[in-house]
N, C-alpha and C positions, 0 to 999 in steps of 0.2 A: 826666607827666601818667598815664601808665599804671600807675604806683605808687600814685596817689592813689585810682584807679578800684580798684584791687586792694584798698587798705585798706578803702575805702568798701564794697565788696562783703562783706569779712569782718564789718564792724561791722554790717551789716544781716542778717547770718546767712545768706549765700547759700551755705551748705556742703551738699554733697550726702549722702545716705544714707551713703557710704562715708568721708565727712569730705573729699571732695575740694571744691576750689573750682570752681563752675560759672559760666562767663561768659554762658551764655543764660539767659533768664528761665525761671523754672519753670512747668511747664505744670500747669493744675489737673487734680487726680487724676480719672481716669476713672471714671464712676458705674457702679456694679456692682450686680446685683440678687442677693440672698441666694440661695444655692442650696438653702437647707434652709428649710422652713418652721417657723413657730413651734409648739412643742409644745402639745398641747391641755391645757388646764388641767383638773386632776383635782378634780371636783366630785362630792361624795357625799352622801348622805342616811343617816341611821342613828338607832338608838334609845339615848338616854343611859342606861346602866346603872349608872354611878357617876361621882361628879365631886368635885372639891375646891373649896373656897369662897376668894376672896381676902380679905385681912384688910379691916376698915371702914376707908373713906377717912379719912386724916389721923390713925389710930390707930397708924401705924407711920412711920419716919423716911424711907420710900421711897413714891414716888407711882405706880410701876408694878408689877404682879404678873401672873405666868403661873399659870393653872390647869390641871387636868388633866381630861380627859374619858375616860371608857371608853365606847367605843360599840359596839353590837352590830347585827346585821342590816344590815351596811352594804353598799351598793349604790352603783355607779358611775353618775351621770346623765351625765358626760362623763369621758374619759381610761378607765383601767382600774386596778382595784385587786385584789389577790389574796387578800386576807382579808375575812372578813366581822366581824371582830372586832378592834378596833384601840384604841390610846391616841392622844389628840389633845390638843397643848399649845395653849392659845389666850390671849389676853388676858383676863384676870379684872378687871383695873384698869388705867385709863391717866389719868395726870394727875390722880389722887385722885379718880376718878370709876369706879363700877363700869361695865364693859361690857354688853351684852346678854348674852354668854356667862356672866356672874355669875348669871344669874337662872335658868338652865337647871335642870330637875328631872328625876328619875329617870322615866323613862318617855316623856320628851319626845321627839319626832322632830325632828331637826335637819338642817339643810341647811348643808354647809361646804365650802369650796375648801382643798384639801390640798396640802401639800408634804412630802416625806420629812424627818423631823426632822434627818437626818444632813446634808441639806444647809442647813438653817437655824438649826442648833445654834450655829454661830460668830457669827450675827446675834443670837439671842435667848437663848443659853445662860447668860449671866451675869447676867440679870434674876432677882429673887427669884421662885422657882418653887415651888408646890404640890404635891407628887407624890401620886399614888395609892398606897393602902398595900395589902399583900399580894402573895404571890408569883405570884398568878394573872394579873397584868397585866405581869410582868416580861419574858416571853416574846414579848409582842405587838409587832406592827409599830407604830412611834410616828411621828407625823405633827406638822406645824404646821397649825393651821387657822384660817381666818377666815371669819365668816357670809357667806353668799351668799343 
């Protein structure tokens, strides 16, 4: 009978972390409180200096596109930012619909939540992206942004 109990325990996945069979019922994991607090989101306001436009919906074989914004006079409303002039990538077209960012104009002040592009590039880098032209923007810090 002991062998049957052993086989049943294996079948039910009663293996411990090291692969040893445990005959005692497992205890629920202890509740722990995270020792770190979540980071404050980086929210900024800035003036649009230059921008790219997404394609007209249904005029291209893809339905999502990312545009670029060149912002100046950037000030953090929450979080910290070290530069007053940045490049922001944002959705310009989603599911064959222009986003609010597609209607931004030069001189317009916008409020965006940002994340460093290097942290977001893996997620958004393969979408069709319309880049700003000119060497002036190449050295600027780059972010992913969403309207706030």
